[in-house]
N, C-alpha and C positions, 0 to 999 in steps of 0.2 A: 100601471096599477094591476095587482094580482087578484084574481077572483078567489074568494075564500074556499071554493070547492076544489081548487087546484092546489093541492098540498105539495106537488112535485116541483114547483117553480119552473115548469116548462120542460123538465127532463123526462125521458122515458122512465117508468117506475123501476125497470130492471137495473138501471144504473145505481140504485141504492144497494144492490148486492155487491159481493166482493169478486175479485179475480178468482177463477177456479184453481189457478196454480201460478207458478212463476211467470211473470210477463217477459216477453222477448227482449225488451229494452232494459239493460242493466240499470239504467238511471230512473226507470219508472218506479214511482212510489204509490203505495196504497196506505192511507192513514185514516184511522178512526180515533176520535178523542171526545171527551165530554168535560164540561164544567158544571159541577153540581153544588147547590147551596141549600142546606137545610133551611126550611122556610122561615125560621125564626133566627137564623144566623148562629146556631149552635156549633156548626162545623161546615167545612167546605172541602170539596175536591177541586181545587183550581188547576185543572187539567190532569186527567188520567188518560193516557193514550198510547197507541201503538204506531210505530213507523216501520213499514215493511218496504224494503227496497229490493228490486230485482237482483242486484249483484250479490246480496247476502240473504236470499229468500228463506233459507233454512233456519236462520237465527234472527228473528225480528227484534228490534229494540222497543222497549216500553219504558214509559216514564209515569210516575205516580206522585202527585203532590196532595198532601192533606194539611189543612190549616184550622186552627182553633182560636177563639177569642182571646185567650191568655197569651198568645204569641207562640204557642207550641206548633212545630212543623214536623211532619213526617214525610220522608221522601225515599223513592227508589228510582234508579235509572240504570238499566243494564240490558243485556240481551239474553234470550232464552230460546229453547226449541219452539219452532212454529207448530201451531195446531192446524190440522187440515181444514180448509175452508168449506169443503163439501161434506155435509152430514148425511144422516140416514134418509132424509127426504130428497136427496139428489140436487139440492140447491146450494150454491156457494153463498151461504148466509152467515158465515162466521169469519171474523178476523180475530185470531187468538194466538197467544204466546205464553208459555209457562203458566203463571198464575192468573193471567188477565185475559178475558174474552169479551168480545162485542158480538151480539147476535141480532141480525135483522129479522124480526118476527113478521112484520108487514112493512114493505117499503114506504118511507115517508110518513108512517103512521105510528109504528111501535117498534122499539128496540129493547134489548136486555143487556146489561153489563154486569159482570161478576168478577170478583178478585178474591183470592185467598193465598196469602203469602206473608213475607216479612218485609219490613221497611226500616230505614234508619230514622232515629229519633233525634231531634234537635230543636232549634228555635229560629224565628225570623231574625232575632238579634244576632245570632251566630251566622246566619246567612249574610247579613249586612257587614259583619266584621270579617267575613270570609273564612271563618273557622268551621263552617258546615256547608260544604259544597259537594254535591253528589252528582257525578256524571258517568254516563255509560262507558266512556273511554278513559276514565280516571281510576283512582283507587290503587291498591286496596285501602279501605277505610276502617277506622277503629271505633266509630261511633256505635252506641248501643243499638240493637235491633229488637223490634217487637212485632208480634203477629197482628195482622189486620185482615178482616174478611168482610166483604159486602156483596149484596146482590140487589139490583134495582131495576125496575121496569120503567121505561120512559115512554110516555104518551105525548106525541107531538101536539103542540098547542097553537101553532102558527104555520103558515105556508113556509116552505123552504126558501131560503135566500141563496141564490145560485150564482157563482162566477163560472161561466162557461167559456173557457179559453181553449177549446179543442181546435185543431188545425184550421178547420173551415171557418172558425169565428175570428181568426187573426187577420184575414184578408182586409185590406183597407186601413189597417192600423199604422201609425207612424212608428219609427224605430223606438222612440221613447215610450210610446204606449205599449209596444210589444215587450220591452224590457220590464215595465211595471207589471204587465200581465204575467210574465215569467216569475216574478217574485211571489205572486199568488200561486202560480203553477200552470204550466201548459198542459191542459186537460180540463177537468172540472172539479169544482169544490162545492159542497153542500153545507150550509149552516142552518140549523133549525132549533127553535126554542121548544122546551118541553116542560111538562110537569111529571114528577116521578114519585114513586113510592117503593120502599124497600127496607132492608135491615142492614145494620152495621155492627160488627163485633170488634171491640177494641177494649184493652185493659180488663179482659175477662168478663165483659158485660156486653150483652146484645140488646140493641134498641131498634125499634121500628121508627121509620121517619117518612115524612113527605118533603118534597123538594121542588125547586125550580132550577132551570139551567139551560144550557145550550149544547148541542152535539154537532160534531163536524165529521164529514166523510169526504175524502178526496182521492182521486186517481189522477196523478199528474207527474210530469217532470218539472223539477223546481230548482233552477239555477239561482244561487243566492249571492254570487260574487258582488253584484251591484246593490245589495241590501244596504239601506241607509237609515233604518229605524222604522218604527210604526207605532200607531195607537189604535187599539181595537176594544170596543165596548159593546155590551148588549144587556138587555134586561126584559123580562116579562112581568107586567104589573097585574094586580089582582083582578082588574076589570077587563083583562084581555088585551089592552093596549101594550105595545112593545116597540122596541127599537134596536137597531144595531148599525154599526159602521166600522170601516177600516180606512185609515188614512196614513199616507207616508209624508215625511217632511219634504219641504220644497227643495228641489235641486237649486244650485247656484244659477241665478238668472231666470228661474222658473216663476211664472205668475200663479196667483191663486186659481185662476181658471184652468191651469194645466195640472194642478195637483192631482195625484191619485187619491180620490176621496169619494168613496161609494158607501151608500147606506140605505136604510129603509125606516119607515114608520108603519106600524100596524095599528089601524084604527077601524072600529066597527067590522073587524074580521078581514079587512082588505089591507094589502101591502102596497105602500106608496114609495117610490124611489126618493131618496133624500141625500143631502150633503151635510156634513158636520161643519159647525162653526165654533170658534173658541176651543180648539182641540187641545186637550190637556196632555201634551207630550211629556214623557218622563224627564223631569228636571231635578226633583228632590227625592232622595232615597229615605223613606221613613216607614216604620212598621205599620202605622195606621194614621188616619186623620188627614190625608192629603186631599185637597179639594180637586175633584175631577169632574166638576159640573161642565155641561156642554149645551149647545143648541143644535137643532137639526132643522134644515130648511127643506120644505117639501110642498107638494100641491095643497096640503091641508094647512099651510102656514109655517110660522116659526114655533117650534116646540122646545121649551126650555126645561131641562132636566137637571136637577141638583144631584150631586154625588160626592160621597166621602169614602175613602178606601178603608177596608177592613179585611181581615182574614188573608193577609198578604203572604206571598213567598217571593224571594228574590234569587236571581242567579247572576252574580256580578262577574264581569269579564267572561261571559258565556261564550265558549269556543264555538258552539253550534250556531251562534248568532253573530259571527264575525268579531268576537271579543267584546260585544256590547254588553251594557247592563240591561237586565231583563227582569220585568216584574210580571208575575202571574198571580192574580188574586181576586178578591171580592170587593164589591162596592155596595154601600147602602144608598140606593137611588130613591129619589122623591119626585113625584109628578102629580100635580093637582091634588095634594093632600094625601096621596097614596105613597106607601113605602114598599120596597121590595129589594131583595138581594139579586145582584147580577154580576157579570164578570168584567174584568179588565186585563188586557195584556198590553204591555208597552216595552219598547226597547229604544235605547239611545246610546250613542258613543259615550264612553266614560267621561271624557273631558267636558261634556255638557251637563253632567250630573253633579249634584252636591249631596253629601251624606248629612242628614239633619243631626244636630247635636242633641 
């Protein structure tokens, strides 16, 4: 159980800052990303993020997804010149590239994200029929491009959920456990729910908004050759309760007790470890309306959360995910009469998925 006064999840606060420069290990990655949902579901950013790798430190990759209730999807995935991480205050508080920047204002408390650039315009239907797939290592693409700009300040609303797989934490793990830890990343990963406020400029109009979502910050080496799919969900509800988990499919011969299945429940400001039940792995490809309800088992009992997908984006045959089908989108979750938007990311081998008619 995590004390509500400890927002860091047990990590030193300075680990929420960035690398000051290129890491020595060419495989080491720093990544910041966030999933943002306008509080009434008017739009979503179902993952905007930066992947910085030591081997190509001068040209970080960034990916931006934008989704709307009518099925409109905007996307960019490319590389651009890296923005220096150390600013005028002498701290390595920025991870930035081209038009996108993440700034740590106060570790584990407050961040700012800003974007001003162009994105490709399409629809989730086009993503499903594979006529609109945008990848950093693909192209050139002839889809229309439109300007988008936003700036949002994120105030953390729950303690950080941390996966700490630094070298000293791996001792005593079985080979299977170490492999699963590597899929998350050898290093550390921070996931934290927030409430945000900002402005979005699109289609010639600027609108102010309030939002909820989740931000991720990791520094790790992440071998993905053994990746076999995943299901990842989280949400922050109006009364402050929250949940999140990540689970992998069972290996052949693996029992439920051995499954990589980690999660949490936040209740009364405290974070309790949890495991997911009835996990909704990706099996049906549909723009919206997929039932992704789940249960979480924890010290506080069985928590049943209803969920239906909305604001989806898809990347079918995603080379960055071993050719798997990948969904990054939103969910309308319900808990004890409350509703809120939260995130879902799922991936599965293509042969396990059916495209809904």
